[in-house]
Structures are given as C-alpha cells and as structure tokens.
C-alpha positions, -999 to 999 in steps of 0.1 A, spaced: 120 -121 135 116 -144 110 131 -137 79 105 -112 56 102 -124 14 86 -105 -7 71 -117 -43 42 -111 -64 13 -118 -46 -13 -146 -64 -43 -163 -65 -36 -189 -36 -32 -157 -5 -65 -147 -8 -75 -159 25 -40 -147 37 -53 -114 23 -84 -109 43 -70 -118 76 -49 -94 74 -78 -70 62 -99 -73 88 -67 -68 118 -84 -28 129 -51 -14 126 -50 -24 78 -90 -19 78 -87 18 94 -60 27 80 -68 26 47 -106 28 28 -108 -16 36 -145 -17 52 -146 -38 83 -148 -79 76 -137 -84 42 -151 -111 24 -135 -140 7 -150 -136 -23 -135 -102 -27 -97 -111 -17 -103 -139 -47 -121 -113 -72 -89 -84 -60 -62 -114 -64 -71 -137 -97 -85 -104 -123 -56 -85 -115 -56 -53 -143 -20 -52 -164 -15 -20 -148 -15 -27 -107 12 -46 -94 6 -68 -61 24 -82 -34 26 -95 -1 49 -96 28 58 -135 38 70 -144 67 77 -181 73 47 -202 54 23 -161 67 13 -133 50 15 -101 70 16 -73 43 2 -65 10 15 -32 -14 -6 -25 -46 11 -3 -66 -11 8 -103 4 29 -129 -19 57 -143 -29 40 -174 -45 81 -190 -19 86 -210 -7 122 -195 -1 102 -160 8 75 -177 45 90 -156 27 86 -121 24 52 -101 -4 50 -71 0 26 -40 -22 17 -12 -6 -10 13 -9 -22 53 12 -47 72 -5 -72 98 -12 -59 133 8 -73 153 41 -73 131 38 -32 123 70 -15 135 96 -44 124 100 -28 89 77 -53 70 60 -15 50 99 -11 51 103 -35 35 73 -39 9 81 -2 -1 113 -7 -15 101 -37 -35 80 -11 -49 97 20 -52 126 -9 -74 98 -11 -94 85 22 -104 125 36 -107 141 6 -123 122 -12 -141 83 13 -153 100 48 -158 80 64 -126 79 96 -121 62 102 -97 50 77 -69 16 87 -50 1 76 -19 -27 94 10 -22 86 44 -43 95 74 -31 123 94 -36 107 129 -10 76 110 23 88 120 41 62 114 33 55 86 35 94 72 73 88 91 77 56 71 68 74 38 91 101 49 121 82 49 121 71 13 120 103 5 80 114 3 67 152 7 34 163 23 16 180 -5 -16 187 6 -38 178 30 -72 173 24 -102 174 56 -128 157 52 -113 128 32 -128 97 45 -156 86 70 -137 65 97 -151 51 128 -183 72 131 -162 100 116 -142 126 89 -105 120 92 -79 139 72 -57 126 51 -24 141 35 -10 138 -3 18 125 -5 46 123 -32 81 112 -44 89 132 -76 125 122 -87 143 148 -108 154 137 -135 179 159 -158 
C-alpha cells in the first residue's frame, strides 16, 4: 500500500474533494448530499474560517480522505471541537481514517487545548463507530430520526472524547 500523507487542505483540492464526496459511502455516511458541485467545494476550501481546521489524506497524488475540525467560538464552548470525516469508498478499511483522526486528536490535545471533542455518526456505520471507540470516544446518546438518507430516517449516535485533566 502507498504511504498516506496528512496535510492541510488547499484550494487546489476542491476537485479531489468533490470526487471523494461523490462516493456513495462518503455521502451516505455524512450529512453531504449526492452529486456535490465543484463550486461548493471551491468555496469550502478557499474560505476556511479561523476556527476550522481542514485536512486531507493523500496517497501518491490522490486525495483519499478528508477531516474537518471546528472549534466552537461561543465563549462557554471554546473548550470543545466537533469534527466530521470521510474516506474514499475504495480506500476504506486501510488505516486512512485512523491517520486523519490521529492528526485531529494531536491538534486538539497538544495545540488547541480542547477538553472535549464531539462527533455524530449514524448508528449503522459500525466501522466508523469502532474507529472512534478505538480513539477513546464514547457513545453519549442516540438521536432518533436524526437525518433523512436514501428515502428514510436514520438514527445517529452522539459521541465524545473528554480529557480528564487535573
């Protein structure tokens, strides 16, 4: 397997991110819609707010994964980050998600001083749930009919990783 490099997303990644999110697993496992436009992704990677950190996983010269971490800007929630991620359909299960998540956790713990990192994941996405648990995330609750996907409502878990600092 080709080595994976994790780096910050750049505006030149827009086309590759559009292609990543055209994958059925990528848009079905996230809150993205099918058939994303190139303009949407150009906008997302050219105007990244200061409290957002967007990464891509690159294999050779191909973008194969994406993770976005947002640090809440509300004063009482500045210790919290929230992320979403996706890995290209044909690359899933090869460690790319682990590398993206490891990068985000390093940023959260060692550079942003976040006490809590949150995520939402569909309950039927066992691979993702297991990945998050491997990194210390715990299920805190379940949201019934959280989102509409492929003609039906689906449930989601709210998961978080909380550092117990003394």
